[in-house]
N, C-alpha and C positions, 0 to 999 in steps of 0.2 A: 309812615310805613317803616317798620323796623324788621331786620332779619336777625334772628337769634341763632348764632352758630353753636351747635350743641356739643361738639367735641373736636379735638384736633385730629382725630382719626378719620380718614377720608371715607371709609366704607363701614363704619360702625353703626349697625342697626340699633334703634332705640331699645328694642327688646333684649339686646345683648350687652347693653351698657351696665356698668356696676351701679348699685343702688345709690351710692353717694353722688355720682355724677348726674344721674337722672333726678335726684332730689334737688340738686342745684338748678337744673333746667326748669322744673316746675315752680321753684321758688322765684326764679327770674320772671316767669310769667306773672306771678302775683305782684312782684315789686314794680314791674314796668306798667301794669294797669293802674296801680296806686298812683304812680308818678304822673301818668298821662291824664288821669281824672282830676288832677289839680287844675288843668286847663278847662274852664267851664264851657268853652266852645265845643269841646268834644263830647258827644253823647254816648258813643259806644266804642269799645275796644274789642276786636275779635282776634283771638289766638287761633291759628290754624296751621296744619302741617300737610304738605303734599309729598307723598313718598312714591316715587316711580313716575315714569313719563306719562303713562295713561292717567295718572292722578293730577297731572299738570305741573310736575316738578321740572323746572328748567335748569336747576343746579343739582349736581350729583352729591355734593358734600352735605352731610346731615344738617338740617336746619329747620327752624320753625319761623313762621312769619306772624307779625302783629300789625294790624291795620286799624287805626282809630279814625272814626268818621264823625262829621258834624250832624248826622241824622241817625236815628235808630234803624238798622236794616229791616227790610220788610219781613224776612223770615223770623227774626227775633220779635218784632212787633206782633206778629200773628200768635206766637207762643205766649207772649206777655198778655195779650188780650184774652186768649183762651184760659190762661191761668187765672186771670182776674175774674172772668165770668164764672168759672168753676167755684172760686172762693166766695163769690157773691151769693151763689145758690146753696153751697154746701158748708161754707165756713171752714173749709179744709183746703190744704194745698193739693192741687191736682197731681203733682209729681210724687208727693208722699203717698197718695192713694195708689199710684202706679207701682211704686217700690213695694208697698205692702202686698199688693196683688201678686207681684212676682215672687215674693217670699212665701206667700201662702200656697201658690200653685207649684213652685219649685220645678218648673219644666224648662224654663228658658234661661236660668242662671248659669253663667259661665264660670264665675269666680266671685267669691266674697271674702271680706275680712271683717274685723270688728266694726269698722265705720264706713265701709264702702261696698257697693255691689255692682258687678258688671253682668249684663244680660243682653240677650238678643230680643229686641222689643216685639211685642205682639203686632202682627200685621206689618212686619219689617218691609221696608221699601226695597232693600237690596239683600242679596245673599250674604250671610255672615255679618250683617250690620250689628253693631254693639253700642250700648250706652253704659256709661259709668256715672253713678249717682252717689252722693253721700247719703247714708241711711238716715242720719239725723237731719232734720230740716235745716237748710242753710241757703240763703238767697244769693250770697256773694262769695265768689271764689277767693277774694282778697282777704277774707276774714280768717282763713285757715292759719293755724299755728304750725310751728316747725315739725312737731311729731305727726300732725295730720298730713302735711305736705309729703313727708317721707312715706307714710302709709299709702297715700294716693299714688306716689311714684312707683311703689311696689306693685300696685294693681295694674297700672299702665304698662309697666315692664312685663308683667306676667301675661296679660292678654295679648299684647303685641307680639311677644315671643311665640305664644300658642298659634297666633294667626300666621306668623312667618313659617313655622314648622309644619303646620297642617296643610297649608295651601301654597307651598313653594314660594314664599316671599312675594305675596301679591302686592300690587300697587294699592295705596289706600289714602284716604283723607281723614284727618280728624279735626274737629272744630270744638272749641270751648265756648259754651253758652253760659255766660255769667250775667250779673245784673248790669243794667245800663248805668251811666253816670246820673245819679239822682238829683239833677239840678232842677229846682223849682222854676217854672216859667209862667209868666202872666197868662198865656193862652190856655194852659192846662194846670191850674193851681193844685188840683187834687190827684194828679196823675199817678204819683208815686206813693200815695198814702198807704196802700196795702202791700207794696212791693216786698217788704221783709217777711210777710205772711203768705203771700200767694205764689211767689217765685222760688225756684229751686235750681241751682246751677247744676250743670252736667256736661259731660264730654261725649260727643257723638263720633263714632269710628265707622267709616264706610269703606270696605274693600271694593276695589274697582274690578269686579269679576264679570259684570254685564254692562251693556251700553244703554244709555237712555236714548231712545229713538222716537220715531214719529208718534206712536200711540201715547207714550208718556208725555211728550211735549204738547200734544194736542188735547189731552184729557186731564193731566195732572194725576193720573192713576199709574201705578208702578206694577210691573210684572216681575215677580220674584219666584224663581223655580225651586228654591230651597226653603221649606218651612222653617221658621225660627227655632222650633223645638228640635229639629234635626241638626241644624247648625250648632245650637248650643250644646247638644250632646257630643258632637264631634270635637268641638273646642274644649269642652269639659274633660274629655278623655285625655287630650293633649296636656291640659293644665295639670292633671293628676300625675302624668309622667314627669313634667317639669318639677313639680313639688317633690316628687320622689327623688329625682336627681339632686335637688338642693339638700334634702335631708341626708343623703349619702355623703355629699361633700362636707357636711357639717360634722359627720362622725369622725 
């Protein structure tokens, strides 16, 4: 378990950091996962951030956490299995299909750059939930080069700032879902054979605007009062304002 201190400034929101600083942070994410995966006992490294008390943050100072585990977490394993099954039937990446569908429909996109897309997913579990995906297929976050990390940081900075301004700095969690440590094990010799083809890393951002209660815990179904198309439009309008401010500052 590692704590990544993001900044010496006690109250600096990630969306308000300068791009160089945020690029350093997402680069540390990459470098720490690479280092931890040298230990073959560790099967998965999860990067996550809890912002605000209702999101589980026990420290006020801006930080991200990394926990590496000797098992693949159940949530990740379910996503891996679904992706593998989709690839078996379609010979395509499930997540690439999702990204292409969002680009085609253009209803739930919050922000996009040359290589990344941020959108509110179809049938979102929570209001203003967002996902960030690389547009080009990539199964492993640690394969990103310096220019890609900088562009990713720019997208993260933009959507988190839009979230902060639009919803009065809500508590949120984000989780980085990247490839597990592809260690071949005698019990599952073929398990990672298709991983580079069927898996697609992504960042999930969940604002804590509603509470998970009895119905959700009892059924696994989620009640979301805000359609993702509405949430995306609201955030997209704020992104346009942010981008306009940046263009004015550059003049």
